[in-house]
C-alpha positions in Angstrom: 35.1 22.5 -3.2 33.7 21.9 -6.7 34.6 18.3 -6.5 32.9 17.8 -3.2 29.7 19.4 -4.4 29.7 17.2 -7.5 30.0 14.0 -5.4 27.2 15.2 -3.1 24.8 15.7 -6.1 25.7 12.3 -7.5 24.8 10.6 -4.2 21.5 12.5 -4.0 20.7 11.3 -7.6 21.5 7.8 -6.6 19.2 7.9 -3.6 16.3 9.1 -5.8 17.1 6.4 -8.3 17.0 3.7 -5.7 13.7 5.1 -4.4 12.3 4.9 -7.9 13.5 1.4 -8.4 12.1 0.3 -5.0 8.6 1.8 -5.8 8.7 0.2 -9.3 9.0 -3.2 -7.7 6.1 -2.7 -5.3 2.8 -4.4 -5.9 -0.5 -2.8 -4.5 0.0 -4.4 -1.1 3.6 -3.3 -0.8 2.7 0.3 -2.0 0.0 0.6 0.7 2.3 -0.6 3.5 5.1 1.7 2.3 2.9 4.9 2.0 1.3 4.2 5.4 4.8 4.0 6.9 5.9 7.1 5.2 2.8 9.0 6.4 3.9 8.4 10.0 6.9 10.7 9.5 5.6 13.0 6.8 2.5 15.0 7.8 2.6 16.8 4.5 1.8 13.8 2.3 -1.8 13.2 1.4 -2.7 9.9 -0.1 -5.9 9.1 -1.9 -6.5 5.3 -2.3 -8.8 3.6 -4.8 -11.9 1.8 -3.6 -10.0 -1.5 -3.6 -7.9 -0.4 -0.7 -11.0 0.0 1.6 -10.4 -3.5 3.1 -6.8 -2.5 3.9 -7.7 0.3 6.1 -8.9 -1.9 9.0 -5.4 -3.3 9.5 -3.1 -1.7 12.1 -5.7 0.8 13.4 -5.4 -0.2 17.0 -1.9 1.3 17.5 -0.4 -2.2 17.9 2.3 -3.5 15.6 0.0 -5.9 13.6 0.8 -5.7 9.9 -1.4 -8.4 8.4 -5.0 -9.4 8.8 -4.8 -13.2 9.1 -6.7 -15.5 6.8 -6.2 -18.6 8.8 -4.1 -20.1 11.7 -0.9 -20.4 9.7 1.7 -17.7 10.6 4.1 -15.8 8.4 7.6 -15.1 9.7 6.6 -11.4 10.0 3.6 -12.3 12.3 5.8 -14.6 14.3 8.4 -11.9 14.9 5.8 -9.3 15.8 4.4 -11.6 18.5 7.7 -11.5 20.2 8.2 -7.7 20.0 7.8 -6.1 23.4 9.7 -2.8 23.2 7.7 0.4 23.0 7.9 2.1 19.6 7.9 5.7 18.5 6.1 6.4 15.2 9.5 6.6 13.4 10.5 3.2 14.8 7.2 1.6 14.0 7.7 2.9 10.4 11.2 1.3 10.3 9.9 -2.0 11.8 7.0 -2.2 9.3 9.4 -1.5 6.4 11.9 -4.2 7.4 9.4 -6.9 8.1 7.7 -6.3 4.8 11.0 -6.5 3.0 12.1 -9.9 4.3 12.7 -12.3 1.4 11.6 -16.0 1.3 14.8 -17.0 3.1 14.0 -14.6 6.0 16.8 -12.2 5.1 16.8 -8.5 4.9 19.2 -7.7 2.1 18.7 -4.0 1.4 21.8 -1.7 2.3 21.0 0.3 5.5 21.9 3.6 3.9 19.2 3.0 1.2 16.6 2.1 3.7 17.4 5.3 5.6 17.1 7.3 2.4 13.8 5.7 1.4 12.3 6.3 4.9 13.9 9.7 5.4 15.4 8.7 8.6 18.9 8.1 10.0 21.0 5.0 9.3 21.6 4.7 13.1 17.8 4.4 13.7 17.4 1.7 11.1 20.4 -0.2 12.5 18.9 0.0 16.0 15.5 -1.5 15.0 17.2 -4.1 12.8 19.4 -5.3 15.7 16.4 -5.7 17.9 14.7 -7.8 15.3 17.8 -10.0 15.1 17.5 -10.7 18.8 14.1 -12.5 18.2 13.5 -16.1 17.1 14.2 -17.8 14.8 17.9 -16.9 15.2 19.2 -15.5 12.0 15.9 -13.8 10.9 16.6 -10.4 9.2 20.3 -11.2 8.5 21.6 -9.7 5.3 23.1 -13.0 4.0 24.0 -16.5 4.9 27.2 -15.7 6.6 25.5 -13.2 8.9 22.7 -15.6 9.5 25.1 -18.2 10.8 27.1 -15.6 12.9 23.9 -14.6 14.7 23.2 -18.2 15.6 26.8 -19.0 16.6 27.0 -15.9 18.8 23.7 -16.8 20.5 24.6 -20.5 21.0 28.3 -20.8 21.5 30.1 -17.5 22.1 33.2 -19.0 20.5 35.5 -16.5 18.6 37.2 -19.3 16.6 33.8 -20.5 15.4 32.9 -17.0 14.4 36.2 -16.6 12.5 35.5 -19.8 10.6 32.1 -18.5 9.6 33.3 -15.1 8.8 36.3 -15.9 6.7 36.4 -19.5 5.8 32.9 -20.7 5.1 33.8 -22.1 1.8 36.2 -24.6 3.5 33.2 -25.8 5.6 31.2 -26.4 2.4 34.1 -28.4 1.0 34.7 -30.2 4.3 38.4 -29.4 4.2 38.9 -30.3 7.9 42.8 -30.3 7.8 42.9 -26.9 6.1 40.5 -25.4 8.6 42.6 -26.8 11.5 45.7 -25.2 9.9 44.3 -21.7 9.3 42.6 -21.5 12.7 45.5 -23.2 14.6 43.3 -25.8 16.2 43.2 -29.6 16.2 41.4 -31.5 13.5 39.0 -32.8 16.0 38.0 -29.3 17.1 37.7 -28.3 13.4 35.4 -31.2 12.8 33.3 -30.2 15.8 32.9 -26.7 14.6 31.8 -27.9 11.1 29.2 -30.1 12.7 27.9 -27.2 14.8 27.6 -25.1 11.6 25.8 -27.8 9.7 23.2 -28.0 12.6 22.4 -24.3 12.2 19.4 -23.0 10.2 20.6 -21.3 7.0 17.0 -20.4 6.1 15.1 -18.8 9.1 12.2 -18.1 6.8 11.7 -21.8 5.9 8.6 -23.4 7.5 6.6 -20.2 7.7 3.7 -19.4 5.4 4.3 -17.1 2.5 3.1 -13.6 3.1 1.5 -13.7 -0.3 -1.1 -16.2 0.7 -2.6 -13.6 3.1 -3.3 -11.3 0.2 -5.7 -11.6 -2.7 -4.1 -11.4 -6.1 -4.7 -7.9 -7.4 -4.2 -7.1 -11.1 -2.2 -4.0 -11.6 -3.2 -3.7 -15.2 -6.4 -4.6 -17.1 -6.8 -5.2 -20.8 -9.7 -3.0 -21.7 -12.5 -5.1 -23.4 -13.5 -2.0 -25.4 -10.1 -1.0 -26.8 -7.9 -4.0 -26.2 -5.3 -1.7 -24.7 -3.7 -2.0 -21.2 -5.1 0.3 -18.6 -4.3 0.7 -14.8 -6.7 -1.0 -12.4 -8.6 2.1 -11.2 -9.8 0.2 -8.1 -6.2 0.3 -6.8 -5.0 3.6 -8.2 -3.2 5.8 -5.7 -2.9 9.6 -5.9 -0.2 11.5 -4.0 -0.6 15.3 -3.2 0.7 17.9 -0.7 -1.8 18.6 2.1 -3.1 22.1 1.2 -3.1 23.1 4.9 0.7 22.7 5.1 1.2 24.4 1.7 -0.6 27.4 3.1 1.4 27.2 6.4 4.6 27.5 4.4 3.8 31.1 3.5 4.0 32.4 7.1 6.3 29.9 8.7 9.6 30.8 10.4 12.8 29.6 8.9 13.1 26.3 10.9 9.5 25.4 10.1 9.9 26.4 6.5 13.0 24.2 6.1 11.1 21.2 7.6 8.0 21.7 5.4 10.1 22.2 2.3 11.9 19.0 3.0 8.7 17.0 3.5 7.1 18.6 0.4 10.1 17.6 -1.6 9.8 14.0 -0.3 6.1 14.0 -1.3 6.8 15.3 -4.8 9.5 12.7 -5.3 7.2 9.8 -4.2 4.5 11.1 -6.6 7.0 11.2 -9.5 8.2 7.7 -8.7 4.7 6.4 -8.6 3.8 8.0 -11.9 6.9 6.6 -13.5 6.1 3.1 -12.1 2.6 3.2 -13.6 3.9 4.5 -17.0 6.6 1.8 -17.1 4.0 -1.0 -16.3 1.7 0.3 -19.1 4.6 0.4 -21.7 5.7 -3.1 -20.8 2.1 -4.5 -20.9 1.6 -2.8 -24.3 4.7 -4.7 -25.6 3.3 -7.9 -24.1 -0.1 -7.4 -25.8 1.7 -6.8 -29.2 3.7 -9.9 -28.9 1.0 -12.1 -27.5 -1.9 -11.3 -29.9 -2.6 -14.9 -30.6 -2.8 -15.8 -26.9 -5.2 -12.9 -26.1 -7.4 -13.4 -29.1 -7.6 -17.3 -29.3 -9.0 -19.6 -26.6 -6.8 -22.6 -27.0 -3.3 -21.1 -27.0 -0.5 -20.7 -24.4 1.7 -17.6 -24.1 4.6 -17.6 -26.6 7.0 -16.3 -24.0 9.2 -13.4 -25.0 12.7 -12.3 -23.9 13.1 -9.5 -21.4 15.4 -7.8 -23.8 12.7 -7.7 -26.5 10.4 -5.7 -24.2 13.3 -3.6 -23.1 14.3 -2.7 -26.7 10.7 -1.8 -27.6 10.1 0.4 -24.5 13.6 1.9 -24.4 14.3 0.5 -21.0 17.1 -1.7 -19.6 16.2 -5.4 -19.2 16.8 -5.2 -15.5 14.1 -2.5 -15.3 11.6 -4.7 -17.1 12.5 -7.5 -14.7 11.9 -5.3 -11.7 8.7 -3.9 -13.1 7.0 -7.3 -13.7 8.0 -8.8 -10.4 4.9 -9.6 -8.4 2.6 -7.8 -10.9 -0.6 -9.2 -12.5 -2.5 -8.6 -15.7 -6.2 -9.2 -16.1 -7.8 -10.1 -19.4 -10.9 -11.9 -20.6 -9.1 -15.2 -19.9 -8.4 -14.5 -16.3 -5.6 -13.0 -14.2 -2.0 -13.8 -15.1 1.3 -12.9 -13.5 3.3 -10.7 -15.9 6.2 -13.0 -15.6 4.2 -15.8 -17.2 4.7 -13.9 -20.5 8.5 -13.8 -20.2 11.3 -16.4 -20.1 13.1 -16.6 -16.9 16.8 -16.0 -16.2 19.6 -14.2 -18.0 20.4 -16.8 -20.7 16.8 -17.9 -20.6 16.3 -21.7 -20.8 13.6 -22.5 -23.2 11.1 -25.2 -22.6 10.2 -27.5 -25.5 6.7 -26.3 -25.4 7.8 -22.7 -25.9 10.1 -23.6 -28.7 7.3 -25.5 -30.5 5.0 -22.6 -30.2 7.6 -20.3 -31.8 8.0 -22.9 -34.6 4.3 -23.0 -35.0 4.0 -19.2 -35.2 6.7 -19.1 -37.9 5.1 -21.7 -40.0 1.6 -20.3 -39.8 3.0 -16.8 -40.8 5.1 -18.0 -43.7 4.4 -17.5 -47.4 2.6 -20.7 -48.5 4.3 -20.4 -51.9 7.7 -20.2 -50.4 7.7 -22.0 -47.0 10.6 -21.9 -44.6 13.1 -24.7 -44.7 14.2 -26.2 -41.4 17.5 -24.3 -41.7 15.6 -21.1 -42.2 13.4 -21.8 -39.1 16.6 -22.4 -37.1 18.0 -19.0 -38.2 14.7 -17.2 -37.4 14.7 -18.8 -33.9 18.3 -17.8 -33.3 17.4 -14.2 -34.1 15.0 -14.3 -31.1 17.5 -16.0 -28.8 16.6 -19.6 -29.4 19.5 -21.7 -30.5 18.7 -25.3 -31.5 20.1 -27.5 -34.3 18.4 -28.1 -37.7 17.8 -31.8 -36.7 16.0 -30.7 -33.5 13.9 -28.2 -35.4 12.9 -30.9 -38.0 12.0 -33.3 -35.2 9.8 -30.8 -33.3 8.1 -29.7 -36.6 7.4 -33.3 -37.6 6.0 -34.3 -34.2 3.7 -31.3 -34.3 2.2 -32.6 -37.6 3.9 -30.1 -40.0 5.4 -31.5 -43.2 8.7 -30.3 -44.5 8.9 -27.2 -46.6 8.2 -29.1 -49.9 5.2 -30.8 -48.4 3.8 -27.4 -47.2 4.4 -25.6 -50.5 1.2 -24.5 -52.3 1.1 -24.8 -56.1 
């Protein structure tokens, strides 16, 4: 009994963690869509939006399933799918539909596990699966699939109804990629001609149902989540797009006199509201910590007019803020920072990828920073510069460091030494 209880508590913690990570990744547009969807199933939650959200409120007021206000005649995949939707929707189903369509990636896939979606939306996995299956019946075939294999299976089932073809996609797709026709024929017990025909059919399918549609981002103005205060030089939240979550006082009062069933329902919804408020606060605090780290590392960029960002490693910001690098990566995704120079994506201040490939321009900026900060009476040798670069994750040879230094117009260490 004790073991079962422990497992249940661990799963609940995992759900809350997933909700926190999900909200951490959201930009202001995503947050608005998410909270509007949640409010459909949670009457207790009361959301106060900043003035910047005023223009958002005109969208989806007619009761129709329109999620975006179009800026021109170019359609997003989400809009194209909505045009085809003819089934009546309950408020809960509308919430699920909104969430899924807003979560499609650039490929047109919906990759989030259904149990996580159900937990985030406080609904059943069966309801999520039902709406998702209906979306997958729309065009283009393969939209909202969880991965390439499922995308191709949806198309194969719609076009051919061939179990052998389905088996090939389901279990031997790597053989198709390598064009191993004889091996495919052997494992499926078919002729080589049939195997070739199946491979040709697969290659004619569309692996990227989202391709050819406009990016949803172009329908939204870029909104800075954080602004560098001109007075203090510190990062502050963009108050125009701040969101405050609270429990509707009417329902809090109702809780005092409610019967057992109503009380249980209200307590559940209040708990969800408090959880979302905590996640939103944590998201904002995380963003401010990361931006403070960026400002500390990018002083030269923010203070001078003719400099480019000296991109830092995710792990540097992670170490300084006490976070995991993956948390930093999620937090900066789709977020923007405004300063006197303009509005910049937060990712512009970081190197991309795990091992992080460095551009020559970035390496030169780091060399320049080292030389400008050195003691003129004891300047760095090329070997010392290499060692200092390696300490920040940049590994180049002494010969390359000397070449870059020379081509930037810096003399060697002896030539830079002051007497």
